[in-house]
N, C-alpha and C positions, 0 to 999 in steps of 0.2 A: 502524504503531505504534499508531494509533488503534483498529485492530480488536482487537489484542491487549488494549489497556486496557479496551476495552468489554466484551471477552470475560470478563475477570475481574470487572469491575463487575457484568455481568450475572449472573454466578454468585452474586455476593454478594447482588444483590438478589432472586434466587430464593431464596436460603437466608433472608433477611430476610422475605420474604413468606410463605414457607411456614410458617417459625416461629410468626410472628405469627398466622396463619390457624389453625395448629394449636392454639394457646393459645386463641383465641377459640372455636373449634369445641368444643374440650373444656370450655371453661367453659359453653357452650350446652347440651351433653350433661349436664353435672352439673346444671345449672339445671332443665332439663326432668325429669331424673330425680329430683331433690329436690321439684319442685313435684308430679308425679305420686305420689310416695311419701307425702307429707304428706297430699295427699288421700284416697289408698286406705287409709292407716293409720287415719284418721278413720272411713272406711266399715267397716274391719275391727273397730275398737273399739265402733262403734255396733252391730255385728251380734252381738259378743261380749256386749255388755249385753243386747239382745233375746233372745238365746239363754240367757242366765242366769235372765231373767224368765220364758221360756217353760218352762225346766226347772223353777223353782220352782212355776209355775201347772200344769205338766204339760199344756200347751196350746199346740201349735206352729201354729195356725191363722194368728194374727197375723204370726209370724215368717215362714212361708212366703209369705204375702202381700207382705211387704216384700222379702222375697229376688227373689222374681219380678218385682216392680216395678224393683228395681235392675238385674237381669240384662237385662230389655228396655230399659232406659234406656241402660245403658253396654256391654251386648253382653258381659258377664263373668259368669262362672258363681260360684256360692257353694256351700260345702258345709260343713255343721255337723254333727258327730257328737255325739249326746247319749248318756247312758248307755242309755236304753232304744231309741233309733231315730236314724236318720241322715236329715238334711234337706238337699236339695240343688236347685239351680236353675241354668239355663243349661246342661243337660247335662254339668254336672261330676260325675264317679263317683270313689269311692275306689279303682277298679280301676286308674286312671291312675297310673304310676309316679311322676310328680312330686306328686300328690296325696297319695298314699300315703306318700311321705317326709315332706311338710310335716305330715301329722296324727300322724307317731310323733315328730317333734321336738317337736310342740306337746304331746303326751302327755307328755313328759318335762318340761313346763313350761318349754320353751325358745321364747321368742317369736321369729320369723323375720320381722322387718318391714322389711328393707333389700332395696331393689331393686339388681338389677345395673345399670352404667351403660348407658344406652340408646345402641345403636348404629344409625346411620341406615340401614344397609343389612342389619340382622339379622332374624330370623325368629323366630316362636314367642311364646309369652306367659310371664310370669313369675307367681310365686305368693308370697302372704305369708300367715303363719299365727301363731296364737296360742291359747292356752288360756283358759279361762274357769272361775271357780268361787269357793269360799271360799279363805280363807288356808290351810286345812288339807287341802282336798279339791278335786280338779279334777274339775268336772262334765262338761267336753267341750272340743272343739277346733273352731276356726273355720278354714276355709281360703278365701281371697278370690283369684280369678284376675284377674291385671292384664292388660289387653289393650295392648300397646305400640304398636299400629299408629299410632294418632293421635300419639303422641309422637314416632315415627319420622318421620312426615310432616312434622311441624313442624321436626324436626331436619334433614331433607333440604331444607326450604325455606331454613332458614338457612345450610345449606352453599351452596346456590345464591347467595344473597345475598352470603355471605363469600366465594365464588369470583369471582363479579363483581366484587366490590370489591377482591379481591386482584389480579385481572387489571388494573383500572383502576389500581391502586395501583403494580403492578409498571410498567405503561406510563409512568406520570407519572414514576416514578424512573428509568426507563430513558432517557427523553427528557431528564431533568435530567442525568443522568450524561453522555449524548452532548453536552450544551450545555457542560457543566462540562468535559468531556474535549477538547471543540474549543478551548474558551478556553484551556486549560492547553496543548495541542500546538500550536495555531496559531504562537505564536513559535518553537517547535522546528522545524516544517516551513518557517517563513521562513528560519531560521537554516541548515537543511540546504540549501535552494535557494541562500541567499547563499554556502556554502562551495562547493558545486559551481560556481557563476558564478565566485567567487573563483579556484578552480583552473583553470578553463577561460579565463578572460579576463585575469586579473590585476585585475580591479577588480569593485567590487559597489555596489549602492545602500545608502543608510543605512537600517538596520533601524527600524521603528517599535517604540516601547517600549509593549509590551502583554504581557498576562498577569499572572502572578504577580509580586511584587517580585523574586524571585531571577531570574526569565527576563529581566525587564527589566534588571536589571543585567547579565547576560550579553549582551543585546543591544547595550548600550551599550560593554561591553568588545569585542565582537567587530566593532562598527562601527569603533571607534579602531584596533584591530588592522589591519582590512582597509584603512583609510585609509592607515596607515603603511606596509604591504606594497606598495600601489597607487603610492604616492609613490616608494618605493624602486625598484620595477620600472620606473616611467616614467622615473625618474632615470638607472638603468642603460641604459636603451634610448636616451634622449637622449644620454647620454655616449657610447655606442658609435656613434651616428650622427654626433655632432658630431666625435668623435676621427677616424672614418674621413674625414668631410669636410675636416678642417682638414689632415689628412695628405696629402691630394692636392695642396696648394699646394707644400709642400717637395719631394714627390716629383716633381711636375713641373718645379719648377726643378732638382732633381738630373740630371732626365733631359736637360734643355737643356745643362746644363754636360757631362754625357757626350758628348751630339751635339756639342758645340763641341771636345770633347777629342779626339774621333775624326777630326775634321778635322786636327788637329795631329800624330796619330800617324803614323809612317811605316812601321815594322816590322809584319810579318805577326803576330808573338806579341803585340804590344801591341794591334792591332786585334782580335785573337780575344778577347782579355781584356776589352776594351770591350765587344765584343759579348755576352760572357756577363753583364756587368753590365746592358746594357740589357736582356737576356732575363729577369733577375731582377727589374728594376724594372717590366717588363710584368707579370709575375707578382704583384708586390705592387699594381699598379694594378688588376688583375682581381680580386685579392682584397678590396681596398677597395670596389671598385664592386660586389661580391657581398654585403660586409657591409651596405652602404647598402642595396640591394635587400631584402636580409633583414629589416634594421630596418623598413623600410616595409611589407614584407609580414606582419611581426608585429604591427606598429601596426594594420594593416588587418584582421587576423585577430581581434584583440582587439575591435576596433570590431564586426565581423561577428557574433561570438558573443555580444555584449552586446545587440545591437539586437532589437527586437521586431517593428517594420515597417521593412524594409529601405529603401524609399524615403524614408522619413523621416531616416534617419542617413546614408545615402550616395547623393548627388544622381545620380550615374552609373549606379547599379544601375537596369536596366530590362530588360522582357522583349524578348528579341532572338532573331533567328535566328541560330544560330551559324556557317552554313555561308559567308556572305561572308568572316567573319574567318578562318576556315580557310582558305579560297581564297587570302587575302592573305597569310598566313604561309607557305603552300605556294610561292606564286610568290617569295616573298622568300628561302626556302630552297633554291630550285631551282639556282641556281649552286653553292651549297656542295656540295650533292648531287652534281652533276656533278663536281666536284674530287674527292670521296669515292669516286666510282665506284658511288653508290647509285641506286636506281630509286625516285624519290618519286612517290606515287599519292594523289590525292585522290577519295575515293569519294563519288559523289553521293547524297544522302539518299533514302531511299525514300519518304518523305513529310515534309512540313513539320514541322520540329522547333523547339520554343522552349524557351528557358532564361532564368532570371534572372541577370544577370551584369554586371559592368563590360566593356564591349567591349575597352578597352584592357589590362585585367588577363587577360581570356580570351586576347587575342593575345600577352601576355608569359608566360602558362603554356604555351600551345602552341608558342610559339617556343623557350622552355627545353626542352620535351620533343623537339622536332625537332632542336635542336641536340645533345641528349644522344645521341639515335638516330644522328645522323651521326657524332658523334665516337667512340662505343663501338661502333658496328657498321658499319664502313666497307664499302661494297659490297653492303651487304644491300638487300632490297625494303621499303621503309616506307610504309605505309599511313595515311592520315589520314581519319577518317570521323566522322559523327555518326549515332546511331541512338536509336531509342526503346527505353526498357527498361520494366518493370512498374511503376516508380515514377516514371519521368520521362524525361530524356534523358541520354545519355552520349557524351562526345567522347573518341574514342579514337585514340591513336599508337601502332601496333604495327610491329613489325620482326621479320625472321627471321635475325637476328643471333646471336651465342653466348648472349645472355641472363644470367640470373644465378640461382645457386642459391636456393633457398628460405629459407635462413638469411641471405642477403645482401639478399634483398628486403625482409626485415622491418627491416633496418638502412639501407637506402639513403635514407631521409628524415632521418637524423640528420646534425646541423650537422658540416661538414667531414669527413664520413665519405667513403672512397673504397674500391672494391674492390681488393684485393690485386694482382690480374691487370691493373688499370688504373693503377697507380702509375706507369707510364711516359708515360703520357698526361697532358698538361697539363690542369690543371681545379683547382678550389678545394673542391668537395665541397659546395658550397651550392645547386647548381641544383634538385634534387629538394626540398630543404628550402623554398625559395622557393616552388616550385609548391604544395607542400602547405600552406603558410600561406596563400597567396592562394586556394587552393581553399575554404578554411575561412572566409576572409573573404567569399567569394561564396556562403555556404550549400551548397558541394559537398563531395566527398570524393575524393581521390585513391587510386586502387587500382592497386596494381603486382601483375602475375601472369605466369606463363610463357605463352608464346604456342607452342601446339603446331603442328609437333613440336619446334621451338626458336625461341628468340627471347624478346622481351619485349613486353608490352603495357602501356602507361601509360593508364588510363581516368579521366577526370573525371566523376562521376556528379551530375548535377544533379536535385533534385526537380521534380516537376511545378509549373508557375507557378500561383500563385492569383490569378486575374485579378481586377482591381478594387483590389488592394493595392499596385500600383505604378505609378508615373507614367511 
């Protein structure tokens, strides 16, 4: 936005500077033209008077001397046509078209004493002329050549001065425009950043009241709205967590009563019905556990997205080698893999890898991914590995099971989502969501993709640690 605003202001500055410079230069050209015109018209009138005296005395000696002195001093020619002869100086001749035209106009008693406006990069000289004589008779004509080179040089010097001043003025205006634009847009940038932060984390810091009055009022309104949204989201999250926790007690008591009831049942149909109730209670307990884990993961994700220095916000975040954590989770999942008929393999790292992560949360994420692989790809070969990537380190859990179609991969981290082909398999659809939120909390990214030729790869991508910023 700043670039666009500065672009418009720069164009406006250029227009203003060019307009002002043009007015100044036009005024300078007019001033120099008038100054030169007044001076040369005075000379023209003087020589007209001298020529009139010479015509009466019939002696042009003094006139020629004055003309030669003038031409030597100013480098300009003079031509005076009398009734009996023509007197000239400075190599001026009536054969020249401009001189001939000037003489003809003067012979008609038309005085031509106006100079054309001086142009800085023009060429050639100008001519002024007039007639002289009595009221009833024209005795001759005077033509004075006006050399414009000196005036043009002065005008070019003024162009240079005005150009430098215009550049300096333009730079000052651009600097002022940049400062004003930054002052006006700084609250807008802060507001945009706060909106993104609120969308990502559900909370944002209070915006400083800066800039124009309208933007200060907008900052106050946004801060009040963000506080309301944050409190509402936190209240909802706490309500879900508290409700899930409180439901565990009555569910546990209900399960105890069902267990006691099972001891008193004798017929098989009654025992089967009670077993069905127990299965449903187990499903409810699993669902409550999943909701509690998800609430915790989302709270951690909001903290992780909002923090600037990880170690200062979450004390368990540290630079760790993920291999021991992976090794522990593989050992823990090995018995379940045997029951599922799966082959579980831990690939040793090609080199030492390090990530910034909470070790317990890394174990939770890898455990969830292994549980998913064992549940939905029984009998598959499952590989757990950590490897270096271009931007850091990746922790992968891959299998050669049936996998998921591309459209289902995109939806697999949605809360309570389950693939239609897995609807008969027990589960609550929260496992991948929990992993995805915990990955965000630890500054990582969960990537799900097909494993060639078939299967699924779940990859946790961690950025390269910034040493010295973690305790």
